[in-house]
N, C-alpha and C positions, 0 to 999 in steps of 0.2 A: 346594299342588301339589307332587308329588314331582319329584325331579331329572330322571328320565327323560322326563316329560311336558313339561319346559321346554326340552329339547334340540330343535333344528330337525332334522327328518329328511325323509324322502320325503313328497311330497304325498299326501294321503289324501282319499277321498270315501266315500260310503256303502258301495258294494260293490267298488270298485277293479277293475272288469272289465277296464280298460285301464290300463296304467302306462307311464311312459316318461321321456323327458328333454326338456329345452328349452334353447335357446341364443338369445342376443340380442346385437346390436351397438348400442352407444350411438348415439343420433341425433347427427348432425353439428350444428354450430352453424348454426341457421337463424334468420334475422331474424324478430322478433316471436314466437319460440317460447320456452317455458320449459325450463329444465334439470330433470333428475330431482330435484335438490335443491330447486328452486323449487316444483315440484309437491308435494313432501312438506313444504314449509315448514321446511327444515332448513338451518342454516348450514354450508356446505361446509368452512369452516375448523375448525369444532367437531366435526362428525360425518362418518363415512365409511359410506356405504350399502354393505352387503355381501350383502344378500339381500332377497327379496320373496316375498309370497304373492299370487297373482292368482286370484280366484274368480269363477265364473260359475254362475248358477242355484242359489245357495244362500243361506242366511241370513247368511253372513259378509260383512264389508266386501269390496268388490271388489278393493281394493288395500291391502296392508299392506307397509311396508318395514321392514327391520331394519338398524340402524346401530350402530356403536360410537363411543364418545367418544374422539376422537383423543388428548386429553390423558391419558386413563386407559389407553390401549392400549399394548401392548408395542411396542418400537422396530421389531421385525420380526414382524408378525402372522403371516406365512406360516410362521414357524419354531416356533410354539406349537401345542399340541393343542386349546386351548379359548379362546374369546374371548367375553366378556360383551357382549351386544347389547341394545339397547332396541327395542321394537316401536312403530311409528308408523302409525296408521290414517289413510289419506287420507279426505277427506270422503265420506260415504255417497252423495252425489250424483255422485261420480266414476264416469264410464262406463268400463268396462274397455277397450273398443275405442278410445276417445279417448285414454286413458292410453297404451296401447301405441303408437299412431300418433305421439304427441308425444314419448314417452320413448326410442323405439328406431327405428333405421334399418331393421333387419331383425329378425324374430322367427321362429324355427323350433321347432315342437313335434312330437315323434314319440311316438305312443302305440302300444303293441302289446298284444294280448290276453294276459291272464295264462295262457291255455291254451298259449301258445308261449313263455312267459317263460324265458329262459336258452338258447333255441335260436338258432342262426344262421339268420336269414332271408335267403335268397339270391334276388334278383330275377331271374327267368328272362327270357330273350330272348323277345319276343312270338311269334316263329315256333316256338320250341321249346315254348312253352306250348300253342299250337294243336295241335301234333303230339302232345304228351302227352295232351291232352284227347281227341283222336281215338282214341288207343290204349286209353283207359279205356272208351270207349263200345262 
């Protein structure tokens, strides 16, 4: 595998008709619930989870986490350009929706059509939208 294929980049699917961003807030401590580290079966003192792939509708495992070995990591990871990470597959039986509910308090995903990629999308006031639509007819 060449160096470029080993670097984590943007998410990819077959056609990439829509691309975007995602954000999540860690779940608060909830009685009888597992942490992200417990779900991934990783020792929090040894590993630091720094990324994940979440897949739906494809052949890939639904959840993969990326973590670095704390003992081998630089003292200030945010100050280096590259960090070696390991890939950990959660069990194939892991359901994506169950994982998201348990791991995060909130999740937000925004996808936009590649047709408008790089454009500023401005949400119009509903009253203005109706007026604009009437003017076009």
